[in-house]
VMD Tcl script that draws the C-alpha trace (Angstrom):
set ca {
  {1.13 -21.89 -65.71}
  {-2.44 -22.76 -66.84}
  {-4.22 -20.19 -69.00}
  {-7.08 -19.73 -66.54}
  {-4.63 -18.94 -63.70}
  {-2.71 -16.50 -65.93}
  {-6.00 -14.76 -66.80}
  {-6.90 -14.46 -63.13}
  {-3.58 -12.79 -62.28}
  {-3.94 -10.45 -65.26}
  {-7.38 -9.39 -64.06}
  {-6.09 -8.75 -60.52}
  {-3.25 -6.69 -61.94}
  {-5.66 -4.58 -64.04}
  {-8.31 -4.10 -61.38}
  {-7.59 -4.62 -57.71}
  {-10.56 -5.08 -55.38}
  {-11.78 -2.01 -53.53}
  {-10.52 -3.26 -50.20}
  {-6.99 -3.52 -51.66}
  {-6.96 -0.09 -53.30}
  {-5.84 2.86 -51.20}
  {-8.33 5.68 -51.04}
  {-7.62 9.08 -52.55}
  {-7.50 10.68 -49.11}
  {-4.99 8.19 -47.73}
  {-2.75 8.71 -50.77}
  {-2.88 12.48 -50.31}
  {-2.05 12.10 -46.63}
  {0.85 9.78 -47.42}
  {2.28 12.21 -49.98}
  {1.94 15.08 -47.52}
  {3.79 13.09 -44.87}
  {6.57 12.21 -47.30}
  {6.94 15.84 -48.36}
  {7.08 16.98 -44.77}
  {9.71 14.39 -43.90}
  {11.73 15.40 -46.96}
  {11.66 19.10 -46.05}
  {11.99 18.63 -42.27}
  {15.28 19.96 -40.91}
  {17.67 17.45 -39.38}
  {17.82 19.31 -36.06}
  {14.86 20.66 -34.14}
  {15.34 24.33 -33.20}
  {15.37 25.27 -29.56}
  {11.92 26.04 -28.18}
  {11.43 29.60 -27.02}
  {12.90 32.97 -27.90}
  {16.64 32.49 -27.43}
  {18.45 35.78 -27.04}
  {15.26 37.88 -26.83}
  {15.46 40.24 -23.87}
  {12.53 41.22 -21.70}
  {10.87 44.49 -22.66}
  {9.77 47.32 -20.42}
  {6.07 46.91 -21.30}
  {4.24 44.37 -19.15}
  {1.55 43.69 -21.75}
  {4.12 42.91 -24.46}
  {5.91 40.45 -22.18}
  {2.64 38.72 -21.28}
  {1.67 38.47 -24.95}
  {5.01 36.85 -25.80}
  {4.56 34.31 -23.00}
  {1.03 33.53 -24.18}
  {2.28 32.99 -27.71}
  {5.05 30.67 -26.59}
  {2.95 28.63 -24.14}
  {-0.12 28.50 -26.36}
  {-2.69 29.95 -23.94}
  {-2.17 27.10 -21.48}
  {-5.26 26.57 -19.29}
  {-3.17 26.22 -16.13}
  {-1.19 29.42 -16.78}
  {-2.16 32.18 -14.35}
  {-1.49 35.85 -15.17}
  {-2.51 38.15 -12.32}
  {-2.47 41.90 -12.97}
  {-1.93 44.19 -9.99}
  {-0.58 47.58 -8.98}
  {2.23 47.91 -6.51}
  {0.91 50.12 -3.73}
  {-1.54 51.54 -6.25}
  {1.24 53.14 -8.33}
  {3.24 50.80 -10.56}
  {1.56 48.31 -12.88}
  {2.81 44.74 -12.48}
  {1.85 41.16 -13.36}
  {2.47 37.84 -11.62}
  {2.78 34.77 -13.89}
  {2.91 31.14 -12.77}
  {1.48 27.68 -13.44}
  {-1.06 26.74 -10.78}
  {-0.34 23.05 -11.48}
  {3.34 23.46 -10.60}
  {3.39 26.30 -8.08}
  {1.68 26.73 -4.74}
  {-1.15 29.16 -5.45}
  {-1.71 29.92 -1.77}
  {1.94 30.81 -1.23}
  {1.99 32.99 -4.36}
  {-1.01 34.89 -3.02}
  {0.33 35.32 0.52}
  {4.02 35.89 -0.25}
  {3.91 37.82 -3.53}
  {0.53 39.30 -4.48}
  {-0.73 40.48 -1.07}
  {2.57 42.04 0.07}
  {2.92 43.93 -3.21}
  {-0.66 45.15 -3.45}
  {-1.70 45.72 0.16}
  {0.71 44.85 2.93}
  {3.42 47.28 1.85}
  {1.08 50.25 2.27}
  {-0.52 48.89 5.45}
  {2.88 48.42 7.04}
  {3.85 51.99 6.28}
  {6.64 51.10 3.86}
  {7.49 53.93 1.53}
  {7.35 52.92 -2.13}
  {10.45 54.12 -4.02}
  {9.88 56.09 -7.19}
  {13.23 55.14 -8.74}
  {13.14 51.87 -10.74}
  {16.46 50.56 -9.43}
  {15.44 51.20 -5.84}
  {11.99 49.74 -6.57}
  {13.47 46.42 -7.63}
  {15.70 46.32 -4.54}
  {12.71 47.24 -2.37}
  {10.64 44.37 -3.80}
  {13.39 41.80 -3.36}
  {14.50 42.75 0.15}
  {11.45 44.18 1.94}
  {8.24 43.01 0.30}
  {8.39 39.53 -1.25}
  {8.81 36.76 1.31}
  {10.70 33.89 -0.33}
  {13.98 32.09 0.20}
  {15.06 32.20 -3.45}
  {14.66 35.38 -5.52}
  {16.61 35.94 -8.73}
  {16.52 38.30 -11.70}
  {16.31 37.22 -15.35}
  {16.76 39.43 -18.39}
  {16.01 36.93 -21.20}
  {12.50 35.81 -22.02}
  {13.58 32.26 -22.86}
  {15.02 31.71 -19.38}
  {11.87 33.13 -17.77}
  {9.74 30.59 -19.64}
  {12.06 27.79 -18.51}
  {11.67 28.92 -14.91}
  {7.89 28.97 -15.31}
  {7.93 25.41 -16.65}
  {9.86 24.36 -13.55}
  {7.20 25.77 -11.24}
  {8.69 29.16 -10.41}
  {6.80 32.46 -10.34}
  {7.69 35.46 -12.53}
  {6.98 39.07 -11.58}
  {6.95 41.74 -14.31}
  {6.94 45.43 -13.38}
  {6.17 48.27 -15.81}
  {9.33 49.99 -17.16}
  {11.54 47.35 -15.48}
  {13.65 45.61 -18.21}
  {13.84 42.27 -16.44}
  {11.71 39.81 -14.47}
  {11.92 38.93 -10.80}
  {11.82 35.13 -10.38}
  {10.48 33.76 -7.09}
  {10.92 30.06 -6.36}
  {7.59 28.87 -4.96}
  {7.49 25.57 -6.86}
  {5.58 22.76 -5.27}
  {3.48 19.81 -6.33}
  {2.27 16.56 -4.85}
  {4.87 13.80 -4.51}
  {4.91 10.52 -2.67}
  {6.41 10.44 0.79}
  {9.77 8.91 1.69}
  {9.31 5.18 2.28}
  {11.44 2.04 2.28}
  {12.48 0.95 -1.24}
  {10.38 -1.99 -2.36}
  {13.09 -3.50 -4.54}
  {15.92 -3.23 -1.98}
  {14.58 -4.14 1.47}
  {16.89 -4.79 4.42}
  {16.49 -6.44 7.81}
  {18.90 -4.00 9.45}
  {19.73 -0.55 8.14}
  {18.08 2.72 7.07}
  {14.49 2.49 5.87}
  {14.27 5.59 3.69}
  {14.48 5.60 -0.08}
  {14.60 8.04 -2.94}
  {11.38 9.51 -4.31}
  {10.42 11.21 -7.58}
  {11.43 14.70 -6.37}
  {15.00 15.80 -7.04}
  {15.23 18.23 -4.11}
  {14.02 15.58 -1.68}
  {16.62 13.14 -2.99}
  {19.37 15.73 -2.65}
  {18.30 16.40 0.94}
  {18.49 12.67 1.75}
  {22.13 12.72 0.61}
  {23.15 16.04 2.19}
  {21.81 15.20 5.63}
  {24.07 12.14 5.65}
  {27.16 14.00 4.41}
  {27.82 17.01 6.59}
  {31.04 17.94 4.83}
  {31.17 21.23 2.90}
  {33.08 19.36 0.18}
  {29.90 17.63 -1.00}
  {29.17 18.99 -4.45}
  {25.96 19.08 -6.50}
  {26.24 20.22 -10.12}
  {23.00 20.87 -11.99}
  {22.26 20.69 -15.70}
  {19.23 20.18 -17.94}
  {18.86 17.33 -20.42}
  {16.21 16.73 -23.06}
  {15.19 19.11 -25.83}
  {11.54 19.04 -24.84}
  {11.46 17.92 -21.21}
  {14.48 19.94 -19.99}
  {14.80 17.52 -17.10}
  {16.98 18.77 -14.23}
  {19.90 16.38 -13.68}
  {22.37 16.59 -10.80}
  {25.92 15.24 -10.53}
  {26.88 14.46 -6.92}
  {30.42 13.85 -5.66}
  {32.75 14.74 -2.80}
  {35.49 17.13 -3.80}
  {38.88 15.68 -2.94}
  {37.68 12.08 -2.92}
  {36.38 11.81 -6.48}
  {39.07 11.99 -9.13}
  {38.72 15.21 -11.10}
  {39.29 13.29 -14.33}
  {36.32 11.07 -13.48}
  {34.10 14.08 -12.74}
  {35.13 15.72 -16.01}
  {34.32 12.52 -17.92}
  {30.86 12.36 -16.33}
  {30.23 15.98 -17.31}
  {31.39 15.31 -20.86}
  {29.18 12.27 -21.38}
  {26.11 13.95 -19.93}
  {26.66 17.07 -22.02}
  {26.87 14.94 -25.17}
  {23.38 13.47 -24.65}
  {20.98 14.71 -27.33}
  {17.48 13.30 -26.86}
  {13.91 14.58 -26.86}
  {13.36 13.88 -23.17}
  {14.66 12.21 -20.02}
  {11.84 10.34 -18.28}
  {14.01 8.22 -15.99}
  {17.69 7.84 -15.18}
  {17.67 4.66 -17.27}
  {17.64 6.94 -20.34}
  {20.92 8.45 -19.12}
  {22.36 5.03 -18.33}
  {21.94 3.89 -21.92}
  {23.92 6.89 -23.20}
  {26.87 6.95 -20.79}
  {27.86 3.28 -20.54}
  {31.16 2.33 -22.17}
  {29.94 -0.80 -24.00}
  {26.28 -0.60 -25.02}
  {26.25 -4.03 -26.73}
  {26.59 -6.21 -23.65}
  {24.18 -8.08 -21.40}
  {25.89 -6.90 -18.21}
  {25.14 -3.49 -16.64}
  {28.04 -1.07 -16.33}
  {26.21 1.49 -14.19}
  {24.77 0.73 -10.76}
  {21.26 2.03 -10.10}
  {19.76 2.16 -6.63}
  {16.87 3.62 -4.67}
  {18.79 3.71 -1.39}
  {20.47 6.95 -0.21}
  {22.84 5.00 2.06}
  {24.29 3.14 -0.93}
  {24.79 6.43 -2.77}
  {26.52 8.03 0.22}
  {28.76 4.99 0.73}
  {29.73 5.17 -2.94}
  {30.48 8.90 -2.69}
  {32.76 8.17 0.26}
  {34.65 5.74 -1.97}
  {35.29 8.48 -4.52}
  {32.54 7.59 -6.97}
  {30.07 9.90 -8.70}
  {26.27 9.73 -8.47}
  {23.75 11.00 -11.03}
  {20.19 11.96 -10.07}
  {17.32 13.22 -12.22}
  {13.97 14.89 -11.57}
  {11.08 12.43 -11.69}
  {13.17 9.31 -11.05}
  {13.67 7.53 -7.71}
  {16.78 5.76 -9.04}
  {20.29 7.18 -8.72}
  {23.15 6.09 -10.98}
  {26.61 5.37 -9.57}
  {29.80 5.32 -11.66}
  {32.25 3.72 -12.04}
  {30.80 0.29 -11.27}
  {32.36 -3.14 -10.95}
  {30.87 -6.62 -11.04}
  {31.56 -7.02 -7.32}
  {29.56 -3.90 -6.48}
  {26.56 -5.32 -8.33}
  {26.87 -8.53 -6.31}
  {26.79 -6.68 -2.98}
  {23.67 -5.87 -0.98}
  {23.29 -2.92 1.36}
  {22.79 -5.24 4.31}
  {26.26 -6.72 3.84}
  {27.67 -3.62 5.54}
  {25.23 -3.57 8.45}
  {25.85 -7.16 9.60}
  {28.96 -8.55 11.25}
  {31.79 -9.21 8.84}
  {31.78 -12.99 9.35}
  {28.05 -13.33 8.64}
  {28.29 -10.99 5.65}
  {31.20 -13.02 4.26}
  {29.24 -16.26 4.57}
  {26.24 -14.73 2.79}
  {28.45 -13.40 0.00}
  {30.09 -16.79 -0.54}
  {26.66 -18.42 -0.70}
  {25.54 -15.76 -3.17}
  {28.43 -16.45 -5.54}
  {27.85 -20.22 -5.35}
  {24.18 -19.76 -6.22}
  {25.05 -17.43 -9.11}
  {27.30 -20.15 -10.50}
  {24.37 -22.55 -10.14}
  {22.10 -20.12 -12.00}
  {24.45 -20.04 -14.98}
  {25.74 -23.63 -15.04}
  {23.35 -26.03 -13.28}
  {20.92 -26.64 -16.21}
  {23.82 -26.89 -18.66}
  {25.69 -29.43 -16.52}
  {22.55 -31.59 -16.31}
  {22.09 -31.54 -20.09}
  {25.77 -32.28 -20.75}
  {25.91 -35.09 -18.18}
  {22.74 -36.87 -19.30}
  {23.35 -36.43 -23.03}
  {27.11 -36.64 -23.59}
  {28.77 -37.76 -20.36}
  {26.54 -40.22 -18.45}
  {29.67 -41.92 -17.07}
  {30.21 -38.87 -14.84}
  {27.09 -39.63 -12.79}
  {26.93 -42.22 -10.01}
  {25.17 -45.40 -11.11}
  {22.29 -44.99 -8.66}
  {21.63 -41.41 -9.75}
  {21.93 -42.33 -13.42}
  {19.41 -45.18 -13.06}
  {17.01 -42.87 -11.18}
  {17.21 -40.20 -13.89}
  {16.79 -42.78 -16.66}
  {13.71 -44.23 -14.95}
  {12.19 -40.75 -14.58}
  {12.84 -39.99 -18.28}
  {11.65 -43.33 -19.60}
  {8.29 -42.11 -20.93}
  {9.35 -38.53 -21.75}
  {9.34 -37.94 -25.53}
  {11.84 -35.05 -25.50}
  {15.59 -34.87 -25.11}
  {17.19 -33.50 -21.96}
  {18.01 -30.26 -23.76}
  {14.40 -29.78 -24.91}
  {13.10 -30.58 -21.41}
  {15.33 -28.05 -19.69}
  {14.71 -25.37 -22.31}
  {10.94 -25.85 -22.04}
  {10.93 -25.60 -18.24}
  {13.29 -22.61 -18.19}
  {11.08 -20.71 -20.64}
  {8.00 -21.63 -18.60}
  {9.61 -20.38 -15.39}
  {10.66 -17.12 -17.05}
  {7.09 -16.65 -18.30}
  {5.74 -17.17 -14.77}
  {8.28 -14.70 -13.39}
  {7.28 -12.06 -15.95}
  {3.58 -12.64 -15.29}
  {4.15 -12.26 -11.56}
  {5.91 -8.93 -12.10}
  {3.31 -7.43 -14.46}
  {0.19 -8.48 -12.57}
  {-0.99 -6.65 -9.43}
  {1.12 -7.69 -6.46}
  {-1.35 -9.96 -4.58}
  {-2.36 -11.71 -7.81}
  {1.20 -11.83 -9.11}
  {2.52 -13.64 -6.04}
  {-0.29 -16.18 -6.33}
  {0.41 -16.75 -10.02}
  {4.15 -17.21 -9.41}
  {3.78 -19.74 -6.58}
  {0.63 -21.64 -7.53}
  {1.41 -21.52 -11.26}
  {4.85 -23.06 -10.78}
  {3.48 -25.86 -8.59}
  {0.51 -26.64 -10.82}
  {2.41 -26.50 -14.11}
  {5.31 -28.54 -12.76}
  {3.06 -31.24 -11.31}
  {0.91 -31.36 -14.44}
  {3.95 -31.59 -16.72}
  {5.40 -34.51 -14.74}
  {2.04 -36.30 -14.58}
  {1.52 -35.89 -18.31}
  {5.08 -37.19 -18.87}
  {6.05 -34.11 -20.86}
  {9.08 -33.47 -18.64}
  {10.77 -35.50 -15.95}
  {10.81 -34.72 -12.25}
  {14.59 -33.98 -12.10}
  {14.17 -31.25 -14.72}
  {11.39 -29.62 -12.69}
  {13.65 -29.67 -9.62}
  {16.53 -28.14 -11.59}
  {14.36 -25.39 -13.06}
  {12.87 -24.55 -9.65}
  {16.28 -24.48 -7.92}
  {17.75 -22.34 -10.69}
  {14.84 -19.91 -10.53}
  {15.05 -19.59 -6.74}
  {18.83 -19.11 -6.90}
  {18.43 -16.23 -9.37}
  {16.56 -14.24 -6.72}
  {19.68 -13.97 -4.53}
  {21.29 -11.57 -7.04}
  {20.88 -8.15 -5.37}
  {20.53 -6.09 -8.55}
  {17.84 -6.94 -11.08}
  {19.79 -5.81 -14.16}
  {22.70 -8.09 -13.32}
  {20.27 -10.98 -12.82}
  {18.95 -10.46 -16.35}
  {22.49 -10.67 -17.71}
  {23.22 -13.95 -15.94}
  {19.89 -15.41 -17.07}
  {20.69 -14.59 -20.70}
  {24.15 -16.12 -20.27}
  {22.48 -19.26 -18.88}
  {20.55 -19.80 -22.12}
  {23.68 -19.17 -24.20}
  {25.70 -21.76 -22.27}
  {22.73 -24.14 -22.34}
  {22.78 -24.08 -26.15}
  {26.51 -24.84 -26.15}
  {26.01 -27.66 -23.65}
  {23.27 -29.20 -25.79}
  {25.61 -29.15 -28.79}
  {29.08 -29.89 -27.40}
  {28.60 -31.14 -23.85}
  {31.20 -30.15 -21.26}
  {33.38 -28.72 -24.02}
  {30.59 -26.29 -24.87}
  {30.22 -25.33 -21.20}
  {33.96 -24.67 -20.98}
  {33.87 -22.54 -24.13}
  {30.85 -20.57 -22.86}
  {32.39 -19.92 -19.44}
  {35.70 -18.80 -20.95}
  {33.95 -16.49 -23.39}
  {31.89 -14.96 -20.57}
  {34.97 -14.40 -18.39}
  {36.90 -12.87 -21.29}
  {33.96 -10.61 -22.06}
  {33.69 -9.50 -18.42}
  {37.44 -8.83 -18.28}
  {37.21 -6.66 -21.40}
  {34.42 -4.45 -20.06}
  {35.09 -1.00 -18.63}
  {32.98 1.35 -16.56}
  {34.18 4.91 -17.10}
  {37.62 3.52 -17.82}
  {37.80 1.30 -14.74}
  {38.10 -2.47 -15.34}
  {34.82 -4.26 -14.70}
  {36.49 -7.06 -12.71}
  {38.74 -4.78 -10.64}
  {40.28 -5.39 -8.14}
  {40.50 -9.06 -9.16}
  {41.57 -8.27 -12.72}
  {43.86 -6.35 -12.60}
  {44.82 -7.65 -9.17}
  {44.90 -5.09 -6.34}
  {45.45 -7.06 -3.17}
  {44.58 -4.22 -0.80}
  {41.03 -4.01 -2.23}
  {40.19 -7.73 -2.11}
  {38.78 -7.41 1.40}
  {35.49 -6.07 0.01}
  {34.82 -8.31 -2.98}
  {33.92 -11.99 -2.53}
  {34.48 -11.64 1.22}
  {34.05 -8.69 3.56}
  {36.78 -8.13 6.10}
  {36.33 -6.06 9.29}
  {36.19 -2.31 8.78}
  {39.44 -1.66 10.62}
  {41.23 -3.80 8.02}
  {39.81 -1.99 4.98}
  {41.94 1.14 5.24}
  {42.12 2.16 1.60}
  {39.41 3.33 -0.74}
  {38.90 1.73 -4.14}
  {40.54 3.42 -7.07}
  {40.05 5.82 -8.73}
  {39.79 8.33 -5.90}
  {41.44 11.59 -4.95}
  {42.57 10.31 -1.55}
  {42.98 6.63 -0.79}
  {43.31 6.41 3.00}
  {40.09 6.17 4.98}
  {40.21 8.66 7.84}
  {38.41 8.35 11.15}
  {39.46 4.73 11.82}
  {40.17 4.79 15.55}
  {40.66 1.10 16.27}
  {43.58 -0.66 14.62}
  {45.07 -4.04 15.51}
  {48.46 -3.97 17.17}
  {51.39 -3.88 14.82}
  {49.48 -2.33 11.92}
  {51.07 0.46 9.91}
  {49.53 3.37 8.11}
  {48.88 3.01 4.41}
  {50.24 5.59 1.95}
  {48.48 8.89 2.30}
  {47.67 9.52 -1.32}
  {46.42 7.24 -4.05}
  {46.61 7.71 -7.77}
  {43.30 8.69 -9.29}
  {42.93 7.75 -12.92}
  {40.32 6.59 -15.34}
  {42.69 3.86 -16.50}
  {44.52 1.33 -14.39}
  {48.25 1.83 -14.17}
  {50.54 -0.96 -15.41}
  {51.55 -1.79 -11.85}
  {48.04 -2.69 -10.70}
}
mol new
graphics top color blue
foreach p $ca { graphics top sphere $p radius 0.5 }
foreach p [lrange $ca 0 end-1] q [lrange $ca 1 end] { graphics top cylinder $p $q radius 0.2 }
display resetview
């Protein structure tokens, strides 16, 4: 190294420029952060006062709530006297509860209406509590809580707390209510024929959409809270007697094991409960349609709903379920079968069409008819790239246009997707960057990918397309064969809550094949998919002559039996 260059490096080492030197303040901040991280406990303690019971002094209870909630600006604490005798306080969040209903159903009856109506106020505390709950407060849900931590949780969920002097517990009145969007048709799952309602962001509304379709008393909703900070209400829905108890227990176990700061959407739950997280294929079905959830419950499956999310999760899930649309069950069986067959053919085209073109033009031109081969060669005469580079460039361009169309506002996004594809394709062919056959292949592949009913499954097949395309560009048809075999083996190895991902094709269950690639008439499909508690579908009045009843009970298990 020259002496002058060595001197320069020595000077930089001795004295760095000011813009390279960290300031004293930034160094102090960095050290403080490092010390805090070093001394920070591994687990965050539960927020609140766990185990602390409510006192008999109203002011002390209000002070504890203020301390815990940090003098929240939307926290309302209304002091009053019950019939002018007992001191009390009403506490609620005006951003989560209905202030008008709190005033008319809690405050006014306690302070004024009880005396005006001639009701005698009890002097005994036990009778006073009973008097408030049964004769004064007008609400459908009234409970009693003795721990301060649970009262704060109820407040954060929009409920109203009533504290009475010398009463060692709080009366919780459920008057929660906030603005939510109305029930409309799901944008991502439209149908020509079928129900038009879809889930919204309110858990109670979503539960009502399910319960009004299932009138059986065996419909079960089990509630729990997930998220250390959000405490998001989550509901497990199933039909007792149809869902295998082992499956329900496994869903409870996996949900209870989730340890996360917050649940914003059911997708957070999906990432925790799937059997194989390192795969491109979804193992949990998500939907916005209540009819799909109810149909799955009737098959013995389990649904998971969460507050703030319009998407329900359904487990266990198979590949064939993800390839089915809701409208398949509202059309005639012959038309639905034809549409399903077309859907599977187009999915095969999505995965293999670009790879077959690359393999045929690069490694196996003898496979193509002479006329087609001459036409492709003439179109590629002035193109400077190989077939593999052409296809890869156009596929990436189409994916970019698709992503831009999704992220932009809807009117602009549709224009970008359509006009952008036409303009870019025409310009690329005119500039002789790509050939016309490649543009046609990319457009056909992109259009075919839209027939996949579920978006998550479409992403998996699109990723598999690029993987097989790389193998085709390297090994030709041999690479395509290797890629297809690897994908099939991977799909066969997947499980969804213990159920094989390719069931009932692998392992083969002949009595369930009528609702996979094809859809047979309803009077033929007499047995529910496994695992369920009961396998025979009841209520089938019409049966063809000569048919016999199926066995009355089916084995419900998280794992397929050897005889499947």
